[in-house]
Every structure is written in structure tokens, then in C-alpha cells.
C-alpha positions in Angstrom: 5.7 -18.9 -62.3 7.3 -19.6 -59.0 5.2 -18.7 -55.9 6.5 -15.9 -53.5 4.0 -16.6 -51.0 5.6 -17.4 -47.5 4.5 -20.6 -45.9 3.5 -20.3 -42.2 6.2 -21.5 -39.9 5.4 -24.7 -38.3 4.6 -24.2 -34.5 7.4 -25.7 -32.1 6.8 -29.1 -31.3 5.2 -30.1 -34.7 8.7 -30.6 -36.4 9.0 -34.3 -36.0 12.2 -34.2 -38.1 13.8 -31.9 -35.6 13.0 -34.3 -32.7 14.0 -37.2 -34.6 17.6 -35.5 -35.3 17.8 -34.8 -31.6 17.0 -38.4 -30.6 19.6 -39.7 -33.1 22.3 -37.3 -31.9 21.6 -38.3 -28.3 21.7 -42.0 -29.1 25.4 -41.2 -30.5 26.4 -40.2 -27.1 24.7 -42.8 -25.2 21.5 -40.8 -24.3 18.6 -43.5 -24.3 15.3 -43.9 -22.7 16.6 -43.3 -19.2 18.2 -39.9 -20.1 14.9 -38.6 -22.0 12.8 -39.9 -19.1 15.1 -37.9 -16.6 14.9 -35.0 -18.7 11.1 -35.0 -19.0 10.5 -35.1 -15.3 13.5 -33.3 -13.8 13.4 -29.6 -14.1 17.0 -29.2 -12.9 18.4 -31.7 -15.5 16.5 -29.6 -18.2 18.1 -26.4 -17.0 21.5 -28.0 -17.0 21.0 -29.5 -20.6 19.6 -25.9 -21.7 22.6 -24.1 -20.3 25.1 -26.5 -21.8 23.6 -25.9 -25.1 23.1 -22.1 -25.1 25.0 -20.8 -22.3 23.9 -19.0 -19.1 21.2 -16.5 -19.0 20.1 -14.2 -16.4 17.0 -15.2 -14.6 15.4 -12.0 -15.5 16.7 -9.0 -17.3 18.6 -7.7 -14.3 22.3 -8.5 -13.5 24.8 -7.0 -11.0 28.5 -6.1 -11.6 30.8 -8.7 -9.7 32.5 -6.0 -7.5 29.1 -4.6 -6.5 27.9 -8.1 -5.8 30.9 -8.8 -3.6 30.5 -5.5 -1.7 26.6 -6.2 -1.1 27.3 -9.7 0.2 30.5 -9.0 2.2 33.6 -10.9 2.2 32.2 -13.8 4.3 29.3 -14.7 1.9 31.0 -14.1 -1.5 33.3 -16.3 -3.2 34.3 -15.6 -6.5 36.4 -17.2 -9.5 39.6 -16.9 -7.6 38.3 -19.1 -4.7 37.0 -21.7 -7.2 40.3 -21.9 -8.9 42.2 -22.1 -5.8 40.2 -24.6 -3.9 39.0 -26.9 -6.8 41.9 -26.5 -9.1 39.6 -25.3 -11.7 41.4 -23.4 -14.7 39.2 -21.1 -16.6 40.2 -19.2 -19.8 39.5 -15.4 -19.8 36.7 -16.3 -22.5 35.1 -18.7 -19.8 35.2 -16.2 -17.1 33.5 -13.6 -19.1 30.8 -15.9 -20.3 29.9 -17.6 -17.2 31.1 -15.2 -14.6 31.2 -11.8 -16.2 28.2 -10.4 -14.3 26.2 -11.6 -11.4 22.5 -12.7 -12.6 20.7 -11.2 -9.6 19.5 -7.9 -9.0 21.3 -5.7 -6.2 17.8 -5.7 -4.5 17.8 -9.5 -4.2 21.3 -9.8 -3.1 20.8 -7.2 -0.5 17.8 -9.2 0.7 19.7 -12.6 0.7 23.1 -11.1 2.0 22.6 -12.7 5.6 20.9 -15.8 4.9 22.7 -17.0 1.7 26.2 -17.3 0.1 27.2 -16.4 -3.5 29.5 -18.7 -4.9 31.1 -19.0 -8.5 30.6 -22.6 -9.4 32.3 -24.6 -12.2 30.6 -27.0 -14.5 32.1 -30.1 -12.9 30.6 -33.3 -11.3 30.4 -34.4 -7.8 33.3 -36.8 -8.5 35.5 -33.9 -9.7 34.9 -32.0 -6.6 35.6 -35.0 -4.4 39.0 -35.4 -6.4 39.9 -31.9 -5.7 39.1 -32.1 -2.0 39.2 -35.8 -0.9 40.1 -35.2 2.6 37.1 -33.2 3.3 34.8 -36.1 2.1 33.5 -38.7 4.7 34.3 -41.5 2.4 38.1 -41.1 1.5 38.4 -44.3 -0.6 35.7 -45.6 -2.9 32.4 -43.8 -2.2 29.2 -45.8 -2.9 27.9 -43.3 -5.1 30.9 -43.4 -7.7 28.7 -45.6 -10.1 25.6 -43.5 -9.6 25.6 -41.9 -12.9 23.1 -39.0 -12.1 24.7 -38.1 -8.9 28.5 -38.6 -9.5 29.1 -37.8 -13.1 26.5 -35.0 -14.2 28.0 -31.6 -14.4 26.7 -28.7 -12.3 25.3 -25.7 -13.9 28.4 -23.3 -14.1 27.9 -19.7 -13.0 26.8 -17.8 -9.9 24.9 -19.7 -7.3 23.0 -17.9 -4.5 22.6 -20.6 -2.0 20.9 -20.5 1.4 23.3 -21.3 4.2 20.8 -23.4 6.3 18.1 -25.9 5.3 14.9 -24.1 3.9 12.8 -22.6 6.6 10.4 -25.0 8.4 11.7 -27.8 6.0 12.8 -30.3 8.8 10.4 -33.0 9.8 8.9 -33.2 6.5 9.0 -35.6 3.6 10.2 -34.6 0.3 6.9 -33.8 -1.5 6.0 -31.5 1.6 9.4 -30.0 1.6 9.1 -29.1 -2.0 5.6 -27.7 -1.4 7.4 -25.1 0.9 9.4 -23.6 -1.6 8.4 -20.8 -4.0 8.6 -22.4 -7.4 9.0 -19.0 -9.1 11.7 -17.8 -6.7 13.5 -21.0 -5.1 15.0 -24.2 -6.7 16.9 -27.0 -5.0 20.5 -27.1 -5.9 22.4 -30.3 -7.3 24.6 -32.4 -5.1 27.7 -30.9 -7.1 26.5 -27.3 -6.8 26.0 -27.7 -2.9 29.3 -29.6 -2.4 31.1 -26.7 -4.3 29.4 -24.2 -2.2 30.0 -26.0 1.1 33.6 -26.9 0.5 34.6 -23.3 -0.9 32.8 -21.6 1.8 34.6 -23.8 4.5 37.9 -23.3 3.0 37.5 -19.5 2.8 35.9 -18.9 6.2 36.2 -22.1 8.3 32.4 -22.0 8.7 30.7 -25.4 8.5 27.5 -24.9 6.5 24.7 -27.4 7.5 26.4 -28.6 10.6 24.0 -30.9 12.5 21.8 -31.0 9.6 21.2 -33.4 6.4 19.7 -31.7 3.5 17.9 -33.1 0.3 19.3 -31.9 -3.1 17.9 -32.2 -6.6 19.7 -35.3 -7.7 17.8 -38.7 -7.5 19.6 -41.9 -6.7 19.2 -45.3 -8.5 16.7 -46.4 -5.6 14.4 -43.4 -6.5 14.9 -41.2 -3.6 16.5 -37.9 -3.3 20.3 -37.8 -2.6 21.1 -36.0 0.8 24.2 -34.3 1.8 25.5 -33.4 5.2 28.7 -31.9 6.6 30.4 -32.0 10.0 33.8 -30.8 11.3 34.6 -34.2 12.4 33.4 -36.5 9.5 33.3 -34.1 6.5 31.0 -34.0 3.6 28.7 -37.0 3.3 26.6 -38.0 0.4 23.7 -40.4 1.1 20.6 -41.7 -0.6 17.3 -41.7 1.2 13.7 -42.5 0.8 11.4 -39.7 -0.1 9.1 -40.7 2.6 11.6 -40.5 5.5 11.2 -37.3 7.8 13.3 -36.4 10.7 14.1 -33.2 12.9 17.6 -32.9 11.3 16.5 -33.7 7.7 15.8 -30.4 5.7 15.9 -29.4 2.0 18.5 -27.2 0.3 17.3 -24.1 -1.4 18.9 -21.5 -3.8 17.7 -18.5 -5.3 16.3 -18.7 -8.9 14.8 -15.5 -9.9 16.5 -12.1 -9.5 
């Protein structure tokens, strides 16, 4: 007689066969120990991998219609899909627009709270090198940037979708090292954007409004350089957008940390 008793489902994490399959699949595309180590200790990298596999999800269950978000943020602090396509040369299908940009994953209340301090930008899932290729003249290094071979910095694609990024360094984050800067952020609300996301936000906002974000400041982003320290970004009207690696122990009056809204 065949048993009809349903066996209890294994708790997630105990299925070694599944994890073996994941590792083997990763190896087939060059994901070795360095990749899994980065994934284990880098929340942003894990979020990007999850988004690539499952698509974007609202940070909570609350979203806002794109037209309403544009009205709340105001013309100067809202840059949608059209600006992304015009300034970075990104071509998006209707299906992609609907999937990644159909609604804004922040509540109207959060957008209203951030309308004077943040900019809401539609960002593509492209790497920092692709951003530079689209707007080379606005980067400090016009020829061969030192970070071109930095896989984590140059080649990792951004998390496509709407990003609500603070226009200045996080409050009180200058004159602090990286660890102390992180302690200032509300982990349940704020996150540190990647280099590609911040570069897209900076350049699209500049080309749309002529305003130079982070002028006179340098800010740390979530990417880690090969030397182990966080990557930093600065922008000026004279020199353009500059990408530079820096020790996590360094602190200075003009060195802050970039911050974007995480929860809605």
C-alpha cells in the first residue's frame, strides 16, 4: 500500500542539494569564492542579486502612481524614464518600463517628507562604466579611468528602478570614518547607494537642472575597492564626476556618506 502521508517540508537552508546547485551554476559564470564572500558580507550586493533574480518589489506594500510622485517631488527633484533614456542612451521596452518603473515604491507620505532633501530618479540596471560611456565628458577622467578594471566598482550593474537619494551628504556624516558614518544611518530606513546609482542620479539631475549635487563634498558609496576601502564620489562644475578609493579610517570636513531612502 502506498503511503499518502505528506512528509514535512525541509526548513529553508537545510537542502544541501539546492545550495550545491546554486554554487555549480555560479561557477559556470565565473562566480567563485570572491563572489560568494562579497554576497555574504555586502547587503547591497545581495539586494542587487535578489532584484536581478526576482525583479523589484516595493520596500513595503505601499506604492505611489508615477504622475502623483512627480507632482509631489516637483519638477526639479523628479527625473523619470524619459530623462534616463535621453541622457544615458538607455532603451527600454514597454515591458521593462512596466516592470521596473510602473509605480514608485514609496508612499506619498515619504515622498512628501523627502521632497526638499532628496531627488527621485529612474535608474537603469547598468554599470558605472556604462554610465561613463554615455556621458564621458562629465567625468574627471576622460581617457582610461583607474577603476576600469575594478570589477566590483566598474562592472556591477545598478539595481534598476526608482531611487530616492539625498541631495547632500547624510546629516552630520562629515569628519567621521566609514564605521561611524554607517552608525548615523537608520538601518531600517536608509541605505548607502552604489556608485552606479549615485553617478546616474548626479548626472541626470545635472543635465536636467544644471544643479551640481555634492559640490565641494566627497561621499562614500556602497562599493568596495580592491584595496578594501569604500569607493568615494565627488562632483564639481570644473572637474566633473570623480571616482576615488579611500581608506575607511580617513575622515575629513568634506568627506561624508551618500544616503538613499530604503523603506517607504
